[in-house]
C-alpha positions as CSV (number, residue, x, y, z in Angstrom):
1,M,-70.4,69.1,101.7
2,L,-68.0,68.0,104.3
3,T,-68.9,66.7,107.8
4,D,-66.8,66.5,111.0
5,T,-66.9,62.7,111.0
6,Y,-65.7,62.5,107.4
7,I,-62.9,65.0,108.1
8,R,-61.7,63.1,111.2
9,N,-61.4,59.9,109.2
10,L,-59.3,61.5,106.4
11,K,-55.7,60.3,106.2
12,A,-52.7,61.6,104.3
13,A,-52.2,60.1,100.8
14,D,-49.1,59.7,98.6
15,K,-50.1,63.0,97.0
16,A,-51.6,66.2,98.4
17,K,-55.4,66.3,98.1
18,K,-58.2,68.8,98.3
19,Y,-61.7,68.2,99.7
20,A,-64.2,70.8,98.6
21,D,-67.0,72.1,100.9
22,G,-68.6,74.6,98.6
23,G,-68.3,78.4,98.0
24,G,-64.6,78.1,97.3
25,L,-63.8,76.5,100.7
26,F,-61.9,73.3,100.8
27,L,-59.7,71.2,103.1
28,F,-56.1,70.7,101.9
29,I,-54.3,67.7,103.2
30,P,-50.6,67.5,102.2
31,T,-48.5,64.3,102.5
32,S,-47.6,65.4,106.0
33,G,-51.1,64.7,107.2
34,S,-52.0,68.3,108.3
35,K,-55.6,69.3,107.6
36,L,-55.6,72.9,106.4
37,W,-58.5,75.2,105.5
38,R,-58.2,77.1,102.3
39,M,-60.6,79.3,100.2
40,A,-60.1,79.9,96.5
41,Y,-61.5,83.1,95.1
42,R,-61.0,85.7,92.4
43,Y,-60.3,89.4,92.9
44,N,-59.6,91.9,90.1
45,K,-59.7,89.0,87.7
46,K,-56.9,87.2,89.5
47,S,-57.0,83.8,91.3
48,K,-56.2,84.0,95.0
49,L,-56.0,81.6,98.0
50,L,-57.0,82.5,101.5
51,S,-55.8,80.5,104.6
52,F,-58.1,80.0,107.6
53,G,-56.0,77.8,109.8
54,E,-55.7,74.1,110.7
55,Y,-58.4,71.6,111.6
56,P,-59.5,70.9,114.3
57,T,-58.2,74.1,115.8
58,V,-60.4,75.8,113.3
59,S,-63.6,73.8,113.2
60,L,-65.7,73.1,110.2
61,K,-68.4,75.5,111.5
62,R,-65.8,78.2,112.0
63,A,-64.2,77.7,108.6
64,R,-67.6,78.1,107.0
65,E,-68.1,81.3,109.0
66,K,-64.8,82.7,107.8
67,R,-65.7,81.8,104.2
68,D,-69.0,83.7,104.5
69,E,-67.1,86.7,106.1
70,A,-64.7,86.7,103.2
71,K,-67.6,86.6,100.7
72,K,-69.2,89.6,102.3
73,L,-65.9,91.5,101.9
74,L,-65.7,90.5,98.3
75,A,-69.3,91.7,97.8
76,D,-68.2,95.1,99.1
77,G,-65.2,95.2,96.8
78,I,-62.6,94.4,99.5
79,D,-59.8,91.8,99.0
80,P,-60.0,89.4,102.0
81,I,-56.3,88.8,102.0
82,Q,-55.5,92.5,102.1
83,H,-58.2,93.0,104.7
84,K,-56.5,90.2,106.8
85,K,-53.1,92.0,106.5
86,D,-54.6,95.4,107.4
87,T,-56.4,93.9,110.4
88,Q,-53.1,92.3,111.6
89,A,-51.2,95.5,111.1
90,A,-53.9,97.4,113.1
91,K,-53.5,94.9,116.0
92,E,-49.7,95.2,115.9
93,A,-50.1,99.0,116.0
94,E,-52.4,98.7,119.0
95,Q,-49.9,96.5,120.8
96,A,-47.1,99.0,120.0
97,N,-49.3,101.8,121.4
98,S,-50.5,99.8,124.4
99,F,-50.2,101.4,127.9
100,R,-47.7,98.7,128.8
101,S,-45.5,99.4,125.8
102,I,-45.5,103.1,126.2
103,G,-45.2,102.8,130.0
104,L,-42.0,100.7,129.7
105,E,-40.6,103.1,127.1
106,W,-41.2,106.0,129.5
107,Q,-39.7,104.2,132.4
108,E,-36.6,103.3,130.3
109,T,-36.0,106.7,128.8
110,Q,-37.5,109.3,131.0
111,T,-36.4,108.2,134.5
112,A,-32.7,107.7,133.8
113,H,-31.9,110.7,136.0
114,I,-33.6,109.1,139.0
115,L,-31.8,107.0,141.6
116,P,-31.9,103.2,140.9
117,T,-34.1,102.6,144.0
118,G,-36.6,105.1,142.7
119,R,-36.7,103.6,139.2
120,T,-37.1,100.1,140.6
121,F,-40.0,101.2,142.7
122,M,-41.7,102.9,139.8
123,L,-41.3,99.8,137.6
124,Y,-42.7,97.7,140.5
125,C,-45.8,99.9,140.8
126,L,-46.4,99.7,137.0
127,E,-46.0,96.0,136.8
128,K,-47.8,95.1,140.0
129,H,-50.7,97.6,140.2
130,I,-51.2,99.2,136.7
131,F,-50.3,96.9,133.9
132,P,-52.5,94.0,135.0
133,H,-55.6,96.3,134.6
134,I,-54.8,98.6,131.6
135,G,-51.4,97.4,130.3
136,N,-52.8,95.6,127.2
137,M,-55.3,98.4,126.3
138,P,-54.4,100.9,123.5
139,I,-53.6,104.1,125.3
140,T,-56.1,106.1,123.2
141,K,-59.0,103.8,124.4
142,I,-58.4,104.0,128.1
143,Q,-61.0,106.0,130.0
144,A,-60.8,107.7,133.4
145,A,-63.2,105.0,134.7
146,D,-60.7,102.2,133.8
147,I,-58.1,103.8,136.0
148,L,-60.5,104.6,138.8
149,A,-61.6,101.0,138.9
150,F,-58.2,99.8,140.2
151,I,-57.5,102.9,142.2
152,K,-60.7,102.8,144.4
153,P,-59.6,99.7,146.3
154,F,-56.6,101.6,147.6
155,E,-58.8,104.4,148.8
156,K,-61.1,102.0,150.6
157,A,-58.1,100.5,152.3
158,N,-57.1,104.0,153.3
159,R,-53.9,103.7,151.3
160,L,-54.4,107.2,149.9
161,N,-50.8,108.1,149.2
162,H,-50.4,105.0,147.1
163,A,-53.6,105.7,145.3
164,H,-52.4,109.2,144.3
165,L,-49.0,107.9,143.4
166,L,-50.5,105.4,140.9
167,I,-52.6,108.2,139.4
168,Q,-49.4,110.3,139.0
169,L,-47.6,107.4,137.4
170,C,-50.4,107.0,134.9
171,G,-50.4,110.7,134.2
172,R,-46.7,110.7,133.5
173,V,-47.1,107.9,130.9
174,F,-50.0,109.7,129.3
175,R,-48.1,113.0,129.0
176,Y,-45.2,111.1,127.5
177,A,-47.6,109.5,125.0
178,I,-48.9,113.0,124.1
179,A,-45.4,114.3,123.6
180,T,-44.6,111.4,121.3
181,S,-47.8,111.8,119.3
182,R,-49.5,108.7,120.5
183,A,-52.2,110.3,122.6
184,Q,-54.1,113.6,122.7
185,H,-55.4,113.8,126.2
186,D,-54.1,113.0,129.7
187,I,-57.2,111.4,131.2
188,T,-55.8,111.4,134.7
189,A,-56.7,115.1,134.8
190,D,-60.3,114.0,134.8
191,L,-59.7,112.1,138.0
192,R,-59.0,115.3,140.0
193,G,-61.1,115.1,143.1
194,A,-62.2,111.5,142.5
195,I,-59.9,110.2,145.3
196,R,-59.9,111.9,148.7
197,T,-56.6,113.3,150.0
198,K,-54.9,112.4,153.2
199,R,-54.7,115.1,155.8
200,P,-51.1,116.1,156.4
201,K,-49.6,115.1,159.7
202,H,-47.3,117.8,161.0
203,H,-44.1,117.1,162.8
204,P,-43.1,120.4,164.5
205,A,-39.5,121.1,165.0
206,I,-37.8,121.4,168.4
207,L,-37.3,125.1,169.1
208,D,-36.5,125.1,172.7
209,K,-32.7,125.1,173.2
210,K,-32.8,122.8,176.2
211,K,-34.8,120.2,174.3
212,I,-32.3,120.4,171.4
213,G,-29.5,119.8,173.9
214,K,-31.4,116.9,175.3
215,L,-31.8,115.4,171.9
216,L,-28.1,115.7,171.0
217,L,-27.2,114.2,174.3
218,E,-29.5,111.2,173.6
219,L,-27.9,110.8,170.2
220,D,-24.4,110.7,171.8
221,Q,-25.5,108.1,174.3
222,H,-27.3,105.8,171.9
223,P,-26.5,102.3,173.0
224,G,-27.0,100.5,169.7
225,Y,-24.7,99.2,167.0
226,Y,-21.6,101.4,166.9
227,P,-21.8,102.5,163.2
228,V,-25.4,103.5,163.8
229,T,-24.4,105.5,166.9
230,C,-21.7,107.2,164.8
231,A,-24.3,108.0,162.1
232,L,-26.7,109.5,164.6
233,R,-24.0,111.7,166.1
234,L,-22.8,112.7,162.6
235,M,-26.2,113.6,161.1
236,P,-26.6,117.0,163.0
237,H,-23.2,118.1,161.6
238,V,-23.8,117.3,158.0
239,F,-27.6,117.5,157.4
240,V,-27.7,115.2,154.4
241,R,-30.4,112.7,153.5
242,E,-30.5,109.4,155.4
243,K,-29.6,107.3,152.4
244,E,-26.7,109.6,151.4
245,L,-25.2,109.0,154.9
246,I,-25.9,105.3,154.9
247,W,-24.2,104.7,151.5
248,A,-21.2,106.8,152.2
249,E,-17.8,105.3,151.4
250,W,-14.3,106.2,152.7
251,P,-12.8,107.4,149.3
252,E,-15.4,110.2,149.4
253,V,-14.0,111.6,152.6
254,D,-10.9,113.9,152.5
255,F,-9.6,114.3,156.0
256,E,-6.9,116.8,155.1
257,R,-9.4,119.2,153.4
258,A,-12.2,118.4,155.8
259,E,-14.6,117.6,152.9
260,W,-17.0,114.9,152.0
261,R,-17.7,114.7,148.3
262,I,-20.9,112.8,147.6
263,P,-20.9,111.6,144.0
264,A,-23.5,112.8,141.5
265,E,-25.0,109.3,141.0
266,R,-26.1,109.2,144.6
267,M,-27.6,112.6,144.6
268,K,-31.3,113.3,143.8
269,K,-30.3,116.1,141.4
270,R,-27.5,114.1,139.9
271,E,-24.9,116.7,140.8
272,M,-21.8,116.2,143.0
273,H,-22.5,117.5,146.5
274,L,-19.7,119.0,148.7
275,V,-20.2,118.7,152.5
276,P,-17.8,120.7,154.7
277,L,-16.8,118.7,157.8
278,S,-16.5,120.4,161.2
279,Q,-13.9,119.3,163.7
280,Q,-16.5,117.3,165.6
281,A,-17.6,115.5,162.4
282,L,-14.0,114.6,161.6
283,E,-13.5,113.2,165.1
284,I,-16.6,111.0,164.7
285,L,-15.4,109.8,161.3
286,K,-11.9,109.0,162.6
287,E,-13.5,106.9,165.4
288,L,-15.6,105.1,162.9
289,Y,-12.6,104.6,160.6
290,R,-10.7,102.7,163.4
291,F,-13.8,100.5,163.7
292,S,-14.3,99.9,160.0
């Protein structure tokens, strides 16, 4: 039988050599000097050779354990080489069906209609807060408790909106996995009620005419950066989302037709939006055009 001291002192010879340890296990040393573990065995009356790795990465003790495991498989009528291939295939299948793999696939294919900023934020949440905890787990083996474990700290920090957002993201990935036959149950449904909800903060609208007039006057008299002042004055005339106004470009504005055509790629519903421009809105835009 071999010993570690004997193996460490072995050197490459002019020809490849084998050093037996017993039970079919031997150390194979080619002319390159590598020390490779091999096991010779017979299966279905055929001679076969099983590889265990290289010494010292695979120690003598570990090589013997691998030999004994292979012998147990043979005793059960299982070919160790085929078992090794099947095990590797199962690992690859698990990786392909990991939460990370499916989550990235979902983000790539199912969020194409969302604005780039929204897609970027979703990917950030996945990579920053979700993947480090369950990304490498097969999606079918993830339990509700696994998700709750990394959601609870957000609840304790009173970041309730973020906590619910992460649960929603996980749920979207699970439902996509179900639709693509890689999962059977959306476990985020089991988390209903597990995280407290944030009480809504109401922002009542101004209903008094005098107060509305005061607000419009304050917008007109805003002393800040001129384009910002123009944007504040323009907003009550167009009633678009903040980002749509901020990202507006001159080719979108038709002064003759008094129209502002917001392109589909900047709209939430991915449809071109036509905004009629009042005389006051046109005057504000003309002022801004002279500035920029």
